[in-house]
C-alpha positions as CSV (number, residue, x, y, z in Angstrom):
1,X,0.2,48.7,2.7
2,X,1.0,45.1,4.3
3,X,-2.5,43.8,3.4
4,X,-1.9,44.9,-0.6
5,X,2.0,43.5,-0.4
6,X,0.5,40.3,0.8
7,X,-2.0,40.1,-1.9
8,X,0.3,41.9,-4.5
9,X,3.7,39.7,-3.7
10,X,4.0,38.8,-7.2
11,X,4.5,42.0,-8.4
12,X,6.6,43.3,-5.6
13,X,9.3,40.6,-6.6
14,X,8.7,41.2,-10.5
15,X,9.6,45.5,-9.5
16,X,12.4,43.7,-7.9
17,X,13.9,41.8,-10.4
18,X,13.7,44.7,-12.7
19,X,15.2,46.7,-10.3
20,X,18.1,43.7,-10.1
21,X,18.7,44.1,-13.9
22,X,19.1,47.6,-13.8
23,X,21.5,47.0,-11.1
24,X,23.0,44.0,-12.9
25,X,24.1,46.2,-16.0
26,X,25.4,48.9,-13.7
27,X,27.8,46.2,-12.1
28,X,28.6,44.6,-15.0
29,X,29.7,47.5,-17.2
30,X,29.4,47.1,-21.3
31,X,27.3,44.0,-21.2
32,X,26.7,44.3,-24.5
33,X,30.4,45.3,-25.8
34,X,30.8,43.9,-29.4
35,X,34.5,44.1,-30.5
36,X,35.4,46.9,-32.9
37,X,34.1,46.3,-36.4
38,X,30.6,44.9,-35.6
39,X,29.1,47.7,-33.0
40,X,25.2,47.2,-33.4
41,X,22.1,48.9,-31.3
42,X,22.7,46.5,-28.4
43,X,25.4,48.8,-27.5
44,X,23.2,51.2,-26.2
45,X,21.1,48.8,-23.9
46,X,23.0,49.3,-21.3
47,X,23.5,52.5,-21.0
48,X,22.2,55.1,-18.3
49,X,19.0,55.8,-20.3
50,X,18.1,52.4,-20.4
51,X,19.0,51.6,-16.5
52,X,16.3,54.6,-16.1
53,X,13.6,53.2,-18.3
54,X,13.8,49.8,-16.0
55,X,13.9,51.9,-12.7
56,X,10.9,53.5,-14.2
57,X,9.1,50.2,-14.9
58,X,10.4,48.7,-12.0
59,X,8.6,51.6,-9.6
60,X,5.1,51.2,-11.5
61,X,5.1,47.7,-10.6
62,X,6.4,48.4,-6.7
63,X,3.7,51.2,-6.1
64,X,1.2,48.5,-7.5
65,X,1.9,46.4,-5.2
66,X,2.5,48.5,-1.8
67,X,-0.5,50.4,-2.8
68,X,-2.5,48.2,-5.1
69,X,-3.9,51.2,-7.4
70,X,-7.4,50.8,-8.7
71,X,-7.2,54.2,-11.5
72,X,-7.9,53.3,-14.8
73,X,-5.7,51.2,-16.8
74,X,-2.7,51.4,-14.2
75,X,-2.5,47.6,-13.8
76,X,-2.7,46.8,-17.9
77,X,-0.2,49.7,-18.3
78,X,2.0,48.5,-15.3
79,X,1.9,44.9,-16.8
80,X,2.2,45.6,-20.3
81,X,5.6,47.4,-19.7
82,X,6.9,44.7,-17.6
83,X,6.2,42.4,-20.1
84,X,7.8,44.6,-23.1
85,X,11.0,45.1,-20.9
86,X,11.3,41.5,-20.2
87,X,10.3,40.8,-24.1
88,X,12.6,43.2,-25.0
89,X,15.9,42.1,-22.9
90,X,15.0,38.4,-23.9
91,X,15.5,39.1,-27.4
92,X,18.3,41.5,-26.6
93,X,20.4,38.5,-24.8
94,X,19.5,35.9,-27.2
95,X,20.7,38.2,-29.9
96,X,23.7,38.7,-28.1
97,X,24.2,35.0,-27.7
98,X,23.7,34.3,-31.3
99,X,26.5,37.2,-32.3
100,X,29.0,35.9,-29.9
101,X,28.2,32.4,-31.2
102,X,27.4,30.5,-28.3
103,X,24.6,28.6,-26.4
104,X,22.1,30.3,-24.6
105,X,23.3,32.0,-21.7
106,X,22.3,32.5,-18.3
107,X,21.0,36.4,-18.7
108,X,18.8,34.6,-21.8
109,X,17.0,32.1,-19.6
110,X,16.6,34.1,-16.8
111,X,14.7,36.5,-18.7
112,X,13.0,33.7,-20.8
113,X,11.2,32.8,-17.3
114,X,10.9,36.0,-15.8
115,X,8.6,36.5,-19.2
116,X,7.1,33.3,-18.8
117,X,5.8,33.8,-15.2
118,X,4.9,37.3,-16.0
119,X,2.4,36.1,-19.4
120,X,1.9,32.9,-17.2
121,X,0.4,35.7,-14.0
122,X,-1.3,38.1,-16.3
123,X,-3.3,35.0,-18.4
124,X,-3.9,33.1,-15.1
125,X,-4.1,35.5,-12.3
126,X,-6.8,36.4,-9.9
127,X,-7.4,39.9,-11.0
């Protein structure tokens, strides 16, 4: 397991970052709360079902990083889900920043850098 972790440490840290996003939503509560006249779809993104989906995607990446599964389409599925999650939340944070009429927030920048590093690893990575 340790040799797989050494080889797949990038995906291990992406799993931890995805778990961290879920923990962020649990701790912060109502991240996307808008003032009453303007509720939007973003209000549901920090609810328990979405946090559970973050945990599922993080677990898929964690399993790959620890056991280096070579089953059919596991790695493309895992990388696709990670990319989708971080792209989705980067857009959600960006829309939230726009609605709140402020510049790019730390959350948006962090999601952008995580997404960028994930895409870079998918395109340039050694597998």
